[in-house]
C-alpha positions as CSV (number, residue, x, y, z in Angstrom):
1,M,139.6,-43.6,23.3
2,K,136.0,-43.6,23.8
3,G,136.0,-40.7,26.1
4,T,138.0,-38.6,23.8
5,I,135.5,-39.3,21.0
6,V,132.6,-38.2,23.3
7,K,134.6,-34.8,24.4
8,A,135.4,-34.2,20.9
9,G,131.9,-34.6,19.8
10,C,130.5,-32.4,22.5
11,I,133.1,-29.5,21.9
12,L,131.9,-30.0,18.1
13,A,128.2,-29.8,19.0
14,G,129.1,-26.7,21.6
15,A,130.7,-25.1,18.6
16,V,127.7,-25.9,16.1
17,V,125.6,-24.1,18.7
18,L,127.5,-21.1,19.2
19,G,128.1,-20.8,15.5
20,L,124.3,-20.6,14.9
21,V,123.6,-18.4,17.8
22,L,125.9,-15.8,16.3
23,F,124.7,-16.2,13.2
24,F,121.3,-15.6,14.0
25,L,122.5,-12.6,16.3
26,F,124.4,-10.6,13.5
27,F,123.1,-11.9,10.3
28,V,119.4,-12.3,10.6
29,S,116.7,-9.8,11.4
30,L,112.9,-10.3,11.5
31,V,110.4,-8.2,9.5
32,D,106.9,-9.0,11.0
33,K,103.5,-9.2,9.1
34,H,102.5,-5.8,10.2
35,E,105.9,-3.9,9.5
36,L,107.5,-2.4,6.5
37,G,111.0,-3.7,6.3
38,Y,113.9,-1.9,4.3
39,T,117.3,-1.9,4.0
40,Y,120.4,0.5,4.1
41,D,123.7,-0.3,2.0
42,R,126.3,1.0,3.8
43,L,128.6,1.2,1.1
44,T,126.3,2.9,-1.6
45,G,123.8,4.6,0.8
46,K,121.2,3.3,-1.1
47,I,117.9,2.2,0.4
48,E,115.4,-0.6,-0.7
49,K,112.3,-2.0,0.4
50,V,112.5,-5.6,1.5
51,E,109.7,-7.2,-0.5
52,R,108.6,-9.9,2.0
53,N,108.1,-10.3,5.4
54,G,109.6,-13.0,7.9
55,W,113.3,-13.8,8.5
56,I,115.6,-11.2,6.3
57,V,119.3,-12.5,6.0
58,R,122.0,-10.0,5.3
59,M,125.7,-9.1,5.9
60,P,125.9,-7.0,8.8
61,F,128.8,-5.4,8.1
62,R,127.2,-3.9,4.8
63,Y,123.4,-3.8,5.1
64,T,121.3,-2.5,8.4
65,V,117.5,-4.0,8.3
66,H,115.0,-1.6,9.5
67,A,111.3,-2.2,10.2
68,I,108.6,0.8,10.5
69,D,105.1,-0.5,12.1
70,L,102.2,-0.3,9.4
71,R,99.4,-0.5,12.3
72,P,97.1,2.1,12.8
73,Y,97.5,4.2,16.2
74,Q,95.5,6.5,17.9
75,V,97.3,10.0,18.7
76,Q,95.6,12.6,20.8
77,I,96.1,16.1,22.4
78,S,94.9,16.2,25.8
79,A,94.8,18.7,28.6
80,N,94.0,18.2,32.4
81,Q,93.1,14.6,32.0
82,R,90.6,15.2,28.9
83,I,91.4,14.4,25.4
84,L,90.6,17.6,23.3
85,N,91.3,15.8,19.9
86,A,92.3,12.6,18.4
87,K,92.8,10.9,15.3
88,L,93.5,7.5,14.1
89,V,96.8,7.5,12.0
90,R,99.0,5.0,10.1
91,F,102.5,5.1,8.4
92,N,102.0,5.1,4.5
93,P,104.6,3.0,2.9
94,E,104.6,4.9,-0.4
95,G,105.8,8.1,1.3
96,L,109.2,5.9,2.9
97,D,111.7,8.0,0.9
98,T,110.2,11.5,2.1
99,F,109.9,10.2,5.7
100,I,113.7,8.9,5.4
101,S,115.0,12.1,4.2
102,W,113.2,14.3,6.5
103,H,113.7,12.1,9.7
104,G,116.6,9.8,9.1
105,R,116.8,6.0,8.5
106,S,116.4,4.9,12.1
107,A,113.3,7.5,13.2
108,G,110.9,4.5,12.6
109,D,112.6,1.9,14.4
110,D,111.3,3.1,17.9
111,L,107.6,3.0,18.1
112,D,107.1,6.0,20.6
113,N,109.2,8.0,18.2
114,L,107.1,7.0,15.2
115,R,103.9,7.9,17.2
116,E,105.3,11.3,18.1
117,I,106.4,12.0,14.3
118,L,102.9,11.2,13.0
119,K,101.2,12.9,15.9
120,C,103.2,16.0,14.7
121,Y,102.1,16.2,11.1
122,A,98.8,15.0,11.8
123,F,98.0,17.9,14.1
124,D,99.8,20.4,11.8
125,R,98.1,23.1,10.2
126,M,97.5,21.2,7.0
127,E,96.6,18.4,9.1
128,G,99.0,16.0,7.2
129,K,97.5,16.5,3.8
130,D,101.3,17.7,2.5
131,C,102.9,14.6,4.4
132,P,103.3,11.5,2.0
133,F,104.1,9.2,4.9
134,L,101.0,9.8,6.6
135,T,97.5,8.3,6.4
136,V,94.7,9.8,8.6
137,V,92.2,6.8,9.0
138,S,89.7,8.7,11.2
139,V,89.2,12.0,13.0
140,L,87.6,11.5,16.5
141,S,86.4,14.4,18.1
142,P,84.5,14.7,21.8
143,D,81.3,15.8,20.6
144,Q,81.1,12.6,18.3
145,G,79.6,10.4,21.3
146,V,78.8,7.0,21.3
147,I,77.8,5.4,17.5
148,V,75.4,3.1,17.8
149,A,74.0,1.0,14.9
150,K,70.4,1.6,14.1
151,P,68.1,-1.7,13.6
152,E,66.7,-2.3,10.5
153,A,63.0,-1.6,10.1
154,S,60.9,-4.8,10.1
155,K,58.4,-5.1,7.3
């Protein structure tokens, strides 16, 4: 009798742990603090921004949760191991709808893919000014040299 209760308890505990693991695998997604999260509704085709970061719980059969990294990245054009031009760029959350309509809803999920897209628009003819999802933080050219802070003059 006592062995049967222990076996039943172990089976129940195993089922609970398995259920929690499956719940986290299929229903829960993480949107980190440096990411812009958005959901895609498979039934209506509607895309909505997630207003908070952290763990996002959605029905996996209806919603897909995506995240785009908002940190700035250096993109560069180089030749023969020499950097010819470089820019510091970041994704602008205001242009999310345009980004999705031009590149699809999963284009920003892969960081290398996102960097390549931002690089293409940063170095085009308009330098990204016609692109609402791109912010050029700074332009780094080889002739800038080392920026040194000037000491204050003593009085």
